[in-house]
N, C-alpha and C positions, 0 to 999 in steps of 0.2 A: 904751729909750724912745725914744732918739734915731733920727734918720734922717738928720740932715743934719749936717755937722762946723760947728762954730762958732768953729773956730781956738785951742780953748784944750784943753789937754790935758798931764797929766803934772806939773802944778805942785804936787802936794804937799799942797794944802788938805786940813785936817783939817774932818771933821763936826761940829756943834754937838752936845752931849749930849742923847740922847734922837731924835735922827735915826733910829735903827735900832731893828728888832724882830726879834731872833732871828738875829743876823748871827753866823757861824760863821768862824773862821779867827783870825789873829793880830790883835790890838787895837792901836788907832792910840793913840798915846800922848796924854794931854790935861795942858796946862801949868796947870790949876788945879786944884787937890784936891778942890773941890767938884763939878766937872765930872766929874772921876775917879771919886769915890763914886757920883755919879748913874749912871757908865757901869757901875760893879759892880753895880748895884741892878738895872737892866735885863738887865745880863748873866746874872744869876741868874734872871731871870725868863725869860729866852730859852731856857733849858733844856728847857721845855715847849710854849713858843709857837711857832707858825710863823713862819718867817723870811721876814717883810715889812718893806721899808722904807717909811718914811711921812713926809710932811713935813704942814705947817701951808698950805694954801691961802692965796694971798695974799686972795682975795676968795670967797665961796660959790660952789661948782661949779654950782650952780642956776643963779646970775645968769651965769657966762660961758659956759654951755652956750647959753643963748638968746641972747647976742650971738654966740655962734660960729656956730649955725645961720642966723643973719641975715646973717652975713659972705660974701664970695664969696672962692674960693680966687685966688692972682695969675694973671694970664694969661700964657702962655708962649707965645713964637714958635717956628715950626718944625713940621715934621712927626713925627707920633709913630706907632707902633704901634698897631694896634688893641687894645683892652683883652680879656684871656682870661683872666679869672681863675678859678684851678682851688680846689676844696675839697681841702686838703691829707688831710683824715680819709679821703677817698674813695679815696686813692691806695694807702694803706695801713693797716688798722684798728690796725697796733702802730706806728703815728705817734700818740702821746699828747699831748692838749691839757691846758692849764694857762691858760686866759685869764682871768686875775686883772682885766682891766679890765671884765670882765662881772660882777665882783664888789665887794665891799668891801675885799677883801684886795690892795689896789694902792697905790701910794704916796698916791694922794688919798683913800684910804678912802671911795670911793662909786662904784657903777658908772658907765662911760663908754659900754658897749657894751650893747646891747638882748639878744644872745645871744654864747654861746662858741662861735665861729665863726674858722676861720683859712683866709685866700686868698691866694695868689700867681699871678703871671702864669704861663702855662704853662712856658716855657722854665726858670723859676726853681724852680717845683715839680718838674719832673721831674730837674733837678739836685739838688733837696734830695732827692728820693726815692733818686737815687743814693748819696749821702753816707750816708741811712739804713740801706741795704742792707749798706753797707760797714761800718758800726758794728754792724749785728747779727751780724756775722762774730766780732766782739771782744766781745761778750756786753752791747752797749749798745743803746738805741733813743733816738730823737730825742723830747724833750719841748718842744711849742711855746708860748711864752709870747703872741706875738703876731706878725702878719705885715700883709698890708693894712689900712691905717689911713685911714677917711676924712678927708679936711682939717680937718673941723672939730673933730674931737678933738684933732689937733694944735694947734689954736688953743687950746682948752681947756688941754691941758698946758702951753705956754709963757705964757698970762695966768694960771696957777693958781701956778705955779714961783717963787719968790722969785731976784730977776736974778743973786744971787751962786751959782746952781745952773744956770743956763740953758746950760752947758758940756753936761748931760744931757739937755735936750729941743730940739725941732730949730724953728726960727723959721717960724713960719707964712708970712713974708713970701717965704720961699725955698722953702717946701715940703719935705716929708721924702720920702725913699726908701720909707718905708712907704706914704706916698699914692701912688705909683706902683705899688704891688703887688711891688716887688723888695728888701725888706728883710724879715728875720725875726729875731724873738728867741727864741732857745731855749736848751735844756742838755741831758744827757743823764739817762736812766734807767737802773737797773740791769736787765737782763732777768730775772735769777734772782731779785729781792726784789720789783722793780714802781716802786722808789723812786727819787727823784731823786737823784742824787749829789752830794756835797759840792763847791764850788768857791771860790775866795778870798774871794769876797764872794756877797752874795744877789743876786736879781734887781732891777733898778731901783735898788741901791743907788748914793745919790752921793756917793763918796768914792775915793780912790786905789785902794781894794781891787778896784775894776770896772776897772780898767786892764787890759788882755790881759797886757801885761807886767810887771805888780804883782809884786815878788820874795818879797812875804810870805806868809802862809798855809802849810798843811803840803805837803811833797811830793808826797802822793797828789791833794790838791786842784789843785795845778797841774799834774800829768798829765792829770787828767779836763779841763780848760782845755785844755791843748796837744793832747791826742786829738780834741776837737770842733774846734778851729780847723784842725788838721790835715787832717781828713776834708771839711770845710767849703771850704777854699780848695783841694783837690784838684779839685772841683766847679764852682769858677768864682766864689766867694764870697770878699769880704774883710770882715776883720772891724772893726769901728768903733775909734778908737784910744781911746775911753773907756768902753768898754762891751765887756767878754768875750763877751756872749750876743748881742750885735747884728751881723749879719750881711747886707750889701749883696750882690745879683747884678751879676755885670759888665754887664749889658745895661740897667742901670736908666736910664741916661740917653735910652734910646728909647722910653719910656713917660711920659705925661703925667700930671699931679699929678690924682687923680678925689677925688672928694667924695661917690661913691655910698654911701648907708647900708647896714649889713648886712641890714636888712630887704628889701631892693631884690635883693638878692644871694642869697637863701634857697632859690629854687627853682633856682638856677645849676648 
């Protein structure tokens, strides 16, 4: 969900019991017996529930949305390339979307997008397509969780998230690389089954399992994570240090922060 480094990663902080829904891979130990017992309860439930990480928003999201829509993005000096946002699905129908921010299956448990769309600036989109084609040769396709994100949504995420988890959300005062149309959140799906592969942690999980170099999980999960990272890096993307699923395109500094809602991009 992040798009801008906040200077914190790899600190080994542990999630609170109840933070996770359907997390796969090696558990992080809890120091208190009751917390560990609570973890065992939701771990049993996780066998049948979707893998969704959730938090309790600091304030109601409806209030935060109204404030964010009324606010203005930070002003940036300098000259930027013209925006040329491309619909990713139009590039190849085998690129699959799972835009959870358009549903209640996300860390805030409420939709923040009006439609399930994914856009990137054209050079980033073309690079993503090249990575996708390389992965197809290896039996996998790309599964997109998020791409271009209007600035007001970044403001909602920041204001809704407890301060101790701000490592995993972008500071709206600085803007996000998602706001520039040069960041993408994604995973892999298996071409044979059509199912999302397992990684060391789930999307948007606010725990050390999300770190790209986390050594836990299974060998297969780490192999999936490394494959995604390798093919994305070949095409000019860099993984975000706190999130295995988040990749920034190399030219992100050349695009301005945007706040155009999806409705205005519907016919692009």
